C-alpha positions as CSV (number, residue, x, y, z in Angstrom):
1,X,9.8,7.3,-21.3
2,X,6.2,6.2,-21.4
3,X,5.5,2.5,-21.0
4,X,1.9,1.3,-20.5
5,X,1.7,-0.5,-17.2
6,X,0.6,-4.2,-17.5
7,X,-1.7,-5.0,-14.6
8,X,-1.5,-8.7,-13.7
9,X,-4.8,-10.6,-13.3
10,X,-6.2,-10.8,-9.8
11,X,-5.8,-14.6,-9.6
12,X,-2.0,-14.1,-10.0
13,X,-1.5,-11.6,-7.1
14,X,-3.5,-9.8,-4.5
15,X,-1.2,-6.8,-4.5
16,X,-2.8,-3.4,-5.1
17,X,-3.2,-2.6,-8.8
18,X,-1.7,0.8,-8.4
19,X,1.7,-0.6,-7.5
20,X,2.3,-1.7,-11.1
21,X,2.1,1.9,-12.3
22,X,5.6,2.7,-10.9
23,X,7.0,5.6,-9.0
24,X,9.2,8.6,-9.7
25,X,8.7,8.2,-13.5
26,X,10.1,4.7,-13.5
27,X,8.2,1.7,-15.0
28,X,7.6,-1.6,-13.3
29,X,8.7,-4.9,-14.8
30,X,5.5,-6.7,-15.9
31,X,4.4,-9.7,-13.9
32,X,3.2,-12.2,-16.4
33,X,0.9,-15.3,-15.7
34,X,3.4,-17.5,-17.6
35,X,6.4,-16.5,-15.5
36,X,8.1,-19.4,-13.8
37,X,7.3,-19.6,-10.1
38,X,11.0,-20.4,-9.5
39,X,13.0,-17.2,-9.2
40,X,16.8,-17.0,-8.6
41,X,17.6,-14.3,-6.1
42,X,21.0,-13.7,-4.4
43,X,22.7,-10.9,-2.4
44,X,26.0,-9.7,-3.8
45,X,28.7,-8.1,-1.6
46,X,32.0,-6.5,-2.4
47,X,34.9,-7.6,-0.3
48,X,38.6,-7.3,-0.9
49,X,40.7,-10.1,0.6
50,X,44.4,-9.8,0.9
51,X,46.3,-12.9,2.1
52,X,49.8,-12.7,3.4
53,X,52.4,-15.4,2.9
54,X,51.7,-16.5,6.4
55,X,48.1,-17.2,5.5
56,X,46.7,-14.4,7.5
57,X,44.1,-12.2,5.8
58,X,43.1,-8.6,5.7
59,X,39.5,-8.2,4.6
60,X,37.9,-4.9,3.6
61,X,34.1,-4.6,3.1
62,X,33.3,-1.9,0.6
63,X,29.5,-1.9,0.9
64,X,27.2,-1.5,3.9
65,X,24.4,-3.4,2.2
66,X,24.3,-5.7,-0.9
67,X,23.1,-5.5,-4.4
68,X,20.5,-8.2,-5.3
69,X,20.9,-10.4,-8.4
70,X,17.7,-11.8,-10.0
71,X,17.0,-14.2,-12.8
72,X,13.5,-14.9,-14.1
73,X,12.3,-17.5,-16.7
74,X,9.1,-17.4,-18.8
75,X,8.0,-21.0,-19.8
76,X,4.9,-19.5,-21.5
77,X,4.5,-16.0,-23.0
78,X,1.3,-15.5,-25.0
79,X,1.2,-13.5,-28.2
80,X,-2.4,-12.7,-29.0
81,X,-4.4,-9.6,-29.8
82,X,-6.3,-10.0,-26.5
83,X,-3.2,-11.2,-24.6
84,X,-0.2,-9.1,-25.8
85,X,2.2,-10.4,-23.2
86,X,5.1,-10.9,-25.7
87,X,4.6,-7.3,-27.0
88,X,4.6,-6.0,-23.4
89,X,7.8,-7.8,-22.5
90,X,9.6,-6.6,-25.7
91,X,8.2,-3.1,-25.3
92,X,9.6,-2.9,-21.8
93,X,13.1,-4.3,-22.6
94,X,13.5,-2.2,-25.8
95,X,12.2,1.0,-24.2
96,X,14.9,0.7,-21.5
97,X,17.5,-0.1,-24.2
98,X,18.7,-3.2,-22.5
99,X,21.2,-2.5,-19.7
100,X,20.9,1.3,-20.1
101,X,17.9,2.6,-18.2
102,X,16.7,1.7,-14.7
103,X,13.3,0.2,-13.8
104,X,11.3,-0.9,-10.7
105,X,10.8,-4.6,-9.8
106,X,8.1,-5.9,-7.5
107,X,9.0,-9.1,-5.8
108,X,5.6,-10.5,-4.7
109,X,7.3,-12.4,-1.8
110,X,9.4,-9.4,-0.7
111,X,7.6,-6.1,-1.2
112,X,5.7,-5.1,1.9
113,X,6.4,-3.9,5.5
114,X,3.4,-5.4,7.4
115,X,1.3,-3.6,10.0
116,X,-1.3,-4.3,12.6
117,X,-3.2,-1.2,11.4
118,X,-6.5,-2.0,9.8
119,X,-6.4,-1.0,6.1
120,X,-9.2,-0.2,3.7
121,X,-9.5,-1.5,0.1
122,X,-7.0,1.0,-1.2
123,X,-4.5,0.0,1.5
124,X,-4.9,3.3,3.4
125,X,-5.2,3.1,7.2
126,X,-8.6,3.1,8.7
127,X,-8.9,6.0,11.2
128,X,-11.0,6.5,14.3
129,X,-12.9,9.6,15.2
130,X,-9.8,11.4,16.4
131,X,-8.0,10.7,13.1
132,X,-5.7,8.0,14.5
133,X,-5.2,4.5,13.0
134,X,-7.4,1.6,14.2
135,X,-5.3,-1.4,15.2
136,X,-6.3,-5.1,15.0
137,X,-6.3,-7.3,18.0
138,X,-3.1,-9.2,17.3
139,X,-0.8,-6.9,19.2
140,X,1.7,-7.1,16.3
141,X,3.9,-4.1,15.5
142,X,2.3,-1.2,13.7
143,X,5.2,-1.1,11.3
144,X,9.0,-0.9,11.0
145,X,11.2,1.6,12.8
146,X,11.9,4.8,10.8
147,X,14.0,6.3,13.6
148,X,13.5,8.4,16.7
149,X,12.6,12.1,16.6
150,X,15.1,14.6,18.1
151,X,13.2,17.8,17.5
152,X,15.5,18.9,14.7
153,X,15.8,16.1,12.0
154,X,13.1,16.3,9.4
155,X,14.3,13.6,6.8
156,X,14.4,9.9,7.5
157,X,15.3,6.9,5.4
158,X,12.8,4.1,4.6
159,X,14.3,0.7,5.3
160,X,13.1,-2.9,5.1
161,X,13.9,-5.5,7.8
162,X,15.4,-8.9,7.9
163,X,15.0,-9.9,11.5
164,X,17.8,-7.7,13.2
165,X,19.3,-6.5,9.9
166,X,17.9,-3.9,7.5
167,X,18.6,-2.0,4.3
168,X,17.2,1.0,2.5
169,X,14.4,0.6,0.0
170,X,14.6,2.1,-3.4
171,X,11.1,3.5,-3.6
172,X,7.7,3.0,-1.9
173,X,4.1,2.7,-2.7
174,X,1.1,3.4,-0.4
175,X,3.6,4.1,2.5
176,X,2.3,5.6,5.7
177,X,4.2,7.0,8.7
178,X,3.2,6.8,12.4
179,X,4.5,9.0,15.2
180,X,4.3,7.1,18.6
181,X,1.7,4.9,16.9
182,X,-0.5,7.9,16.1
183,X,-1.0,9.6,12.7
184,X,2.2,11.6,12.0
185,X,2.2,15.2,11.1
186,X,2.5,16.5,7.6
187,X,5.2,14.7,5.5
188,X,6.1,13.8,2.0
189,X,7.8,10.7,0.6
190,X,10.2,10.9,-2.4
191,X,11.9,7.8,-3.4
192,X,13.0,6.2,-0.2
193,X,13.1,9.3,2.0
194,X,10.4,10.8,4.3
195,X,10.6,14.5,4.9
196,X,8.4,16.1,7.6
197,X,7.2,19.6,7.4
198,X,8.0,20.0,11.1
199,X,10.7,17.9,12.9
200,X,9.1,15.1,15.0
201,X,9.4,15.7,18.8
202,X,12.4,14.4,20.7
203,X,12.0,10.8,21.8
204,X,9.1,10.0,19.5
205,X,9.2,6.6,17.9
206,X,8.6,6.8,14.1
207,X,7.4,3.7,12.2
208,X,6.3,3.1,8.7
209,X,4.4,0.4,6.7
210,X,3.5,-0.1,3.1
211,X,5.0,-1.5,-0.1
212,X,8.4,-1.0,-1.6
213,X,10.3,-1.5,-4.9
214,X,13.6,-2.8,-5.9
215,X,15.3,-0.3,-8.3
216,X,17.0,-2.4,-11.0
217,X,18.7,-2.5,-14.4
218,X,19.1,-5.5,-16.8
219,X,22.3,-7.4,-16.9
220,X,21.9,-8.1,-20.6
221,X,21.5,-6.2,-23.9
222,X,19.6,-9.1,-25.6
223,X,16.3,-10.8,-24.8
224,X,15.8,-14.1,-26.6
225,X,12.4,-15.7,-26.7
226,X,11.6,-18.8,-28.8
227,X,8.2,-19.6,-30.3
228,X,7.2,-23.1,-29.1
229,X,3.8,-23.3,-30.8
230,X,1.5,-20.9,-32.5
231,X,1.0,-17.7,-30.3
232,X,3.1,-19.2,-27.4
233,X,6.7,-18.2,-26.7
234,X,9.4,-19.3,-24.3
235,X,12.0,-17.1,-22.5
236,X,14.6,-19.1,-20.6
237,X,16.5,-16.3,-18.8
238,X,16.1,-12.7,-17.9
239,X,18.8,-11.4,-15.5
240,X,18.9,-8.1,-13.7
241,X,20.5,-6.5,-10.7
242,X,19.3,-4.0,-8.0
243,X,20.7,-0.5,-7.9
244,X,22.0,1.9,-5.3
245,X,19.7,4.7,-4.2
């Protein structure tokens, strides 16, 4: 599947342009200027509740983390030669064959693990003369915990935090790993997993920072858009759900 990435204008988002090219061969849902700022987003859990005649309940939680349900609206979608937003949206939906194929979603308000490491224009860490990251003066964390080395484990899961709770991410962009707040040894990132060439030393705190994606599929096989005036179209609802890794 080859879908030409649609890079949103800089006035719409300050995210790095490379994030819209996707990861792992999956395309990213276009972020259009006419997209409604109001977005519906909800976690969905799976719980079985069995209630006895006495009123007592037995509850079984089947998932360790939720699926996320999204709904977007497009009050204005332009259809011009120089602004082919309608074509881009239909190309994306039809190339994925509705609910069939997965894609990546960037939520501009929920897509980054922050860091106190100074970053250059490409969002890569700025390094000192010893090759270690330069920190700002805030004293904030350098990233989010990836785990603790034990001298044997080489693969770790990237997760994103919500205060004291966290869940795995589906994929990452411009992600960097630190070992005891210093540049980590050789590693690769595939999807949401970090694999080190050599296991980090026992007791070493591993952290990461960067951007992440939601892996998703559409919840509908149709995409209705209405022309409101010449070259301007309206899409009232586009629903999709996140996916398991």
